C-alpha positions in Angstrom: 122.7 120.8 -45.2 120.9 122.4 -42.3 121.0 120.5 -38.9 117.8 121.3 -37.0 115.3 120.3 -34.3 111.9 120.4 -36.0 110.4 122.5 -33.1 113.3 124.9 -32.7 112.2 128.5 -33.6 115.7 129.5 -34.6 116.0 126.5 -36.9 112.7 127.3 -38.4 113.7 130.9 -38.9 116.7 129.7 -41.0 114.4 127.3 -43.0 111.9 130.1 -43.6 114.6 132.4 -44.8 115.9 129.7 -47.2 112.3 129.1 -48.4 111.6 132.8 -48.9 114.6 133.3 -51.1 113.9 130.0 -53.0 117.2 128.3 -52.0 117.0 124.5 -52.2 118.3 122.9 -49.0 118.3 119.6 -47.2 117.8 119.1 -43.5 119.1 116.7 -40.9 116.9 116.2 -37.8 119.2 116.2 -34.8 118.5 114.0 -31.7 118.0 116.6 -29.0 119.4 114.4 -26.2 122.5 112.7 -27.8 123.1 115.3 -30.6 124.9 112.4 -32.4 124.2 114.0 -35.8 126.4 117.0 -34.9 129.2 115.2 -33.0 131.6 116.3 -35.8 131.2 119.9 -34.7 133.8 120.2 -32.0 133.1 123.7 -30.7 129.4 124.4 -31.4 126.9 121.9 -29.9 123.6 123.8 -30.7 121.3 124.0 -33.7 120.9 125.3 -36.3 124.2 124.5 -38.0 124.5 124.9 -41.8 127.1 123.4 -44.0 127.4 125.7 -47.0 130.0 124.8 -49.7 133.3 124.5 -47.8 132.2 126.2 -44.6 130.1 125.7 -41.5 127.9 128.4 -40.2 126.5 128.3 -36.6 123.4 130.0 -35.2 120.4 131.4 -37.0 121.6 135.0 -37.1 125.1 134.1 -38.4 123.7 131.7 -41.0 121.1 134.2 -42.3 123.5 137.2 -42.3 126.2 135.3 -44.1 123.8 134.1 -46.8 122.1 137.6 -47.0 125.5 139.3 -47.5 126.5 136.7 -50.1 123.3 136.8 -52.0 122.9 140.6 -52.0 126.3 140.9 -53.7 126.5 137.8 -56.0 123.0 136.7 -57.0 119.4 138.0 -57.3 118.0 135.8 -54.6 117.5 138.8 -52.3 114.9 141.3 -53.5 116.2 144.5 -54.9 116.1 147.2 -52.3 116.3 144.8 -49.4 118.7 146.1 -46.8 120.3 145.0 -43.6 117.8 147.2 -41.8 115.0 145.2 -43.4 116.6 142.0 -42.2 117.3 143.4 -38.7 113.6 144.5 -38.4 112.4 141.1 -39.5 114.8 139.3 -37.3 113.9 141.3 -34.2 110.2 140.8 -34.8 110.5 137.1 -35.3 112.7 136.6 -32.3 111.0 138.9 -29.8 107.4 139.2 -30.9 106.6 135.8 -32.5 109.0 133.1 -31.3 108.6 133.7 -27.6 104.8 133.6 -27.4 104.7 130.8 -30.0 106.9 128.6 -27.8 104.8 129.4 -24.8 101.5 128.8 -26.6 102.6 125.4 -27.9 103.7 124.2 -24.5 101.3 125.7 -22.0 100.0 122.4 -20.7 101.6 118.9 -20.4 99.4 117.7 -23.2 100.6 120.6 -25.5 104.2 119.8 -24.6 103.7 116.1 -25.4 102.4 117.1 -28.9 105.2 119.7 -29.3 107.9 117.0 -28.8 106.1 114.1 -30.5 108.4 114.3 -33.5 110.9 112.3 -31.5 108.7 109.2 -31.7 109.1 109.2 -35.5 112.9 109.2 -35.4 113.1 105.6 -36.7 116.9 105.5 -36.4 116.5 104.9 -32.7 114.9 101.9 -30.8 111.4 102.5 -29.4 112.5 102.7 -25.8 115.0 105.4 -26.6 112.4 107.4 -28.5 110.0 107.0 -25.5 112.6 108.3 -23.0 113.6 111.2 -25.3 109.9 112.1 -25.8 109.3 112.2 -22.0 112.5 114.1 -21.3 111.8 116.5 -24.1 108.3 117.1 -22.8 109.7 117.8 -19.3 112.4 120.2 -20.5 109.9 121.9 -22.8 107.5 122.6 -19.9 110.4 123.9 -17.8 111.7 126.1 -20.6 108.2 127.4 -21.4 107.6 128.5 -17.8 111.0 130.3 -17.8 110.2 132.1 -21.1 106.8 133.2 -19.7 108.3 134.5 -16.5 111.3 136.2 -18.1 109.3 138.0 -20.8 106.1 138.5 -18.9 103.9 136.4 -21.2 100.5 136.2 -19.7 98.3 135.3 -22.6 100.6 133.5 -25.2 97.8 132.8 -27.7 96.6 136.4 -27.6 100.1 137.9 -27.8 100.9 135.6 -30.7 97.8 136.6 -32.6 98.5 140.3 -32.1 102.1 139.9 -33.2 101.3 137.9 -36.3 98.5 140.4 -37.3 100.9 143.3 -36.8 103.5 141.6 -38.9 101.0 140.9 -41.7 99.7 144.4 -41.6 103.2 145.9 -41.8 104.1 143.4 -44.6 101.0 144.4 -46.6 101.9 148.1 -46.2 105.4 147.5 -47.3 104.2 145.4 -50.3 101.9 148.3 -51.4 104.8 150.8 -51.1 107.1 148.7 -53.2 104.4 148.2 -55.9 103.7 152.0 -55.9 107.4 152.6 -56.4 107.6 150.1 -59.2 104.7 151.6 -61.1 104.7 155.2 -60.1 108.3 156.1 -59.4 
Protein backbone atom coordinates (compact mmCIF):
# COMPACT_ATOMS: atom_id res chain seq x y z
CA UNK A 1 0.00 0.00 0.00
CA UNK A 2 1.33 3.43 -0.93
CA UNK A 3 -0.17 6.46 0.84
CA UNK A 4 -0.18 9.49 -1.48
CA UNK A 5 -1.59 12.83 -2.49
CA UNK A 6 -2.53 12.55 -6.18
CA UNK A 7 -0.72 15.80 -7.05
CA UNK A 8 2.43 15.16 -4.99
CA UNK A 9 5.48 14.92 -7.27
CA UNK A 10 7.35 12.72 -4.78
CA UNK A 11 4.38 10.36 -4.51
CA UNK A 12 4.11 10.17 -8.27
CA UNK A 13 7.84 9.46 -8.53
CA UNK A 14 7.32 6.37 -6.34
CA UNK A 15 4.27 5.30 -8.35
CA UNK A 16 6.19 5.78 -11.62
CA UNK A 17 9.06 3.65 -10.31
CA UNK A 18 6.63 0.88 -9.29
CA UNK A 19 4.97 1.06 -12.72
CA UNK A 20 8.32 1.00 -14.55
CA UNK A 21 9.40 -2.19 -12.78
CA UNK A 22 5.93 -3.70 -13.17
CA UNK A 23 5.24 -4.09 -9.45
CA UNK A 24 1.56 -4.28 -8.55
CA UNK A 25 0.56 -1.88 -5.83
CA UNK A 26 -2.47 -0.25 -4.30
CA UNK A 27 -2.77 3.37 -3.27
CA UNK A 28 -4.58 5.22 -0.52
CA UNK A 29 -5.33 8.88 -1.17
CA UNK A 30 -4.52 10.88 1.95
CA UNK A 31 -6.55 13.91 2.97
CA UNK A 32 -3.96 16.71 2.81
CA UNK A 33 -5.50 18.68 5.68
CA UNK A 34 -6.41 16.06 8.30
CA UNK A 35 -4.04 13.27 7.18
CA UNK A 36 -6.46 10.87 8.88
CA UNK A 37 -5.34 7.99 6.65
CA UNK A 38 -1.81 8.11 8.09
CA UNK A 39 -2.64 8.82 11.74
CA UNK A 40 -1.17 5.39 12.56
CA UNK A 41 2.29 6.69 11.58
CA UNK A 42 3.46 8.24 14.81
CA UNK A 43 6.77 9.73 13.67
CA UNK A 44 6.33 10.51 9.96
CA UNK A 45 3.42 12.74 8.90
CA UNK A 46 4.24 13.31 5.22
CA UNK A 47 3.60 11.32 2.06
CA UNK A 48 4.56 9.09 0.40
CA UNK A 49 4.55 6.24 2.88
CA UNK A 50 4.74 2.64 1.67
CA UNK A 51 3.76 -0.44 3.62
CA UNK A 52 5.87 -3.26 2.23
CA UNK A 53 5.51 -6.73 3.77
CA UNK A 54 6.19 -6.18 7.47
CA UNK A 55 7.88 -2.78 7.20
CA UNK A 56 6.99 0.85 6.57
CA UNK A 57 9.11 3.03 4.30
CA UNK A 58 8.94 6.83 4.45
CA UNK A 59 9.80 9.34 1.73
CA UNK A 60 10.22 8.78 -1.99
CA UNK A 61 14.01 8.37 -1.95
CA UNK A 62 13.94 5.86 0.92
CA UNK A 63 11.11 3.87 -0.64
CA UNK A 64 12.70 3.68 -4.08
CA UNK A 65 16.22 2.91 -2.82
CA UNK A 66 14.99 0.15 -0.48
CA UNK A 67 13.03 -1.49 -3.30
CA UNK A 68 15.85 -0.93 -5.80
CA UNK A 69 18.35 -2.63 -3.47
CA UNK A 70 15.95 -5.49 -2.73
CA UNK A 71 15.02 -6.09 -6.34
CA UNK A 72 18.54 -5.86 -7.77
CA UNK A 73 19.67 -8.67 -5.47
CA UNK A 74 16.59 -10.92 -5.23
CA UNK A 75 14.52 -10.56 -8.40
CA UNK A 76 14.72 -9.60 -12.04
CA UNK A 77 12.46 -6.53 -11.70
CA UNK A 78 15.39 -4.15 -12.19
CA UNK A 79 17.01 -4.28 -15.64
CA UNK A 80 20.35 -6.00 -15.83
CA UNK A 81 23.12 -3.44 -15.75
CA UNK A 82 21.05 -0.89 -13.84
CA UNK A 83 23.16 0.71 -11.18
CA UNK A 84 22.76 3.05 -8.27
CA UNK A 85 24.35 5.73 -10.49
CA UNK A 86 21.53 5.23 -13.01
CA UNK A 87 19.01 5.67 -10.23
CA UNK A 88 20.81 8.70 -8.77
CA UNK A 89 20.87 10.34 -12.20
CA UNK A 90 17.17 9.63 -12.77
CA UNK A 91 16.26 10.79 -9.26
CA UNK A 92 18.19 14.05 -9.54
CA UNK A 93 16.70 14.81 -12.93
CA UNK A 94 13.14 14.11 -11.79
CA UNK A 95 13.50 16.15 -8.59
CA UNK A 96 15.47 19.11 -9.90
CA UNK A 97 14.69 19.44 -13.58
CA UNK A 98 11.14 18.13 -13.93
CA UNK A 99 9.22 18.33 -10.62
CA UNK A 100 10.02 21.96 -9.83
CA UNK A 101 8.90 23.52 -13.12
CA UNK A 102 6.00 21.04 -13.31
CA UNK A 103 4.65 22.18 -9.94
CA UNK A 104 5.07 25.82 -10.93
CA UNK A 105 3.51 25.27 -14.38
CA UNK A 106 0.44 23.57 -12.93
CA UNK A 107 -0.23 26.32 -10.40
CA UNK A 108 0.84 29.58 -12.04
CA UNK A 109 -2.64 31.13 -11.81
CA UNK A 110 -5.50 30.76 -9.34
CA UNK A 111 -7.47 28.94 -12.02
CA UNK A 112 -4.60 26.47 -12.54
CA UNK A 113 -4.26 25.96 -8.78
CA UNK A 114 -8.01 25.26 -8.50
CA UNK A 115 -7.67 22.56 -11.17
CA UNK A 116 -4.52 21.20 -9.51
CA UNK A 117 -6.33 20.65 -6.21
CA UNK A 118 -9.70 19.61 -7.67
CA UNK A 119 -9.17 15.95 -6.75
CA UNK A 120 -10.20 16.90 -3.20
CA UNK A 121 -13.79 17.42 -4.40
CA UNK A 122 -13.94 13.74 -5.37
CA UNK A 123 -12.99 12.40 -1.93
CA UNK A 124 -16.45 11.00 -1.23
CA UNK A 125 -15.56 9.90 2.31
CA UNK A 126 -15.96 13.52 3.43
CA UNK A 127 -19.03 15.78 3.54
CA UNK A 128 -19.33 18.33 0.75
CA UNK A 129 -18.57 21.34 2.97
CA UNK A 130 -15.32 19.70 4.16
CA UNK A 131 -14.33 19.00 0.55
CA UNK A 132 -15.06 22.63 -0.37
CA UNK A 133 -12.97 24.00 2.53
CA UNK A 134 -10.11 21.60 1.72
CA UNK A 135 -10.26 22.56 -1.95
CA UNK A 136 -10.03 26.27 -1.17
CA UNK A 137 -7.28 25.83 1.45
CA UNK A 138 -5.39 23.50 -0.89
CA UNK A 139 -5.62 26.06 -3.68
CA UNK A 140 -4.34 28.83 -1.43
CA UNK A 141 -1.39 26.80 -0.13
CA UNK A 142 -0.60 25.54 -3.63
CA UNK A 143 -0.32 29.13 -4.90
CA UNK A 144 1.86 30.12 -1.94
CA UNK A 145 4.09 27.08 -2.46
CA UNK A 146 4.27 27.67 -6.20
CA UNK A 147 5.52 31.21 -5.73
CA UNK A 148 8.11 30.06 -3.19
CA UNK A 149 9.39 27.38 -5.58
CA UNK A 150 9.60 29.89 -8.43
CA UNK A 151 11.53 32.37 -6.30
CA UNK A 152 13.85 29.81 -4.66
CA UNK A 153 14.84 28.10 -7.92
CA UNK A 154 14.63 31.07 -10.27
CA UNK A 155 11.84 29.62 -12.41
CA UNK A 156 10.80 32.34 -14.84
CA UNK A 157 9.15 30.35 -17.64
CA UNK A 158 7.87 27.13 -16.05
CA UNK A 159 6.25 25.80 -19.23
CA UNK A 160 9.38 26.41 -21.29
CA UNK A 161 11.71 25.00 -18.63
CA UNK A 162 9.54 21.92 -18.27
CA UNK A 163 9.45 21.35 -22.02
CA UNK A 164 13.25 21.63 -22.26
CA UNK A 165 13.77 19.29 -19.28
CA UNK A 166 11.42 16.62 -20.62
CA UNK A 167 12.93 16.82 -24.11
CA UNK A 168 16.45 16.51 -22.66
CA UNK A 169 15.32 13.51 -20.62
CA UNK A 170 13.74 11.83 -23.64
CA UNK A 171 16.82 12.51 -25.78
CA UNK A 172 19.13 11.03 -23.14
CA UNK A 173 16.80 8.08 -22.62
CA UNK A 174 16.80 7.37 -26.37
CA UNK A 175 20.61 7.47 -26.51
CA UNK A 176 20.86 5.11 -23.54
CA UNK A 177 18.34 2.71 -25.11
CA UNK A 178 20.37 2.65 -28.35
CA UNK A 179 23.59 1.96 -26.43
CA UNK A 180 21.97 -0.91 -24.54
CA UNK A 181 20.63 -2.42 -27.77
CA UNK A 182 24.05 -2.14 -29.41
CA UNK A 183 25.66 -3.88 -26.44
CA UNK A 184 23.06 -6.63 -26.59
CA UNK A 185 23.52 -7.33 -30.29
CA UNK A 186 27.13 -6.29 -30.92
CA UNK A 187 28.97 -6.87 -27.72
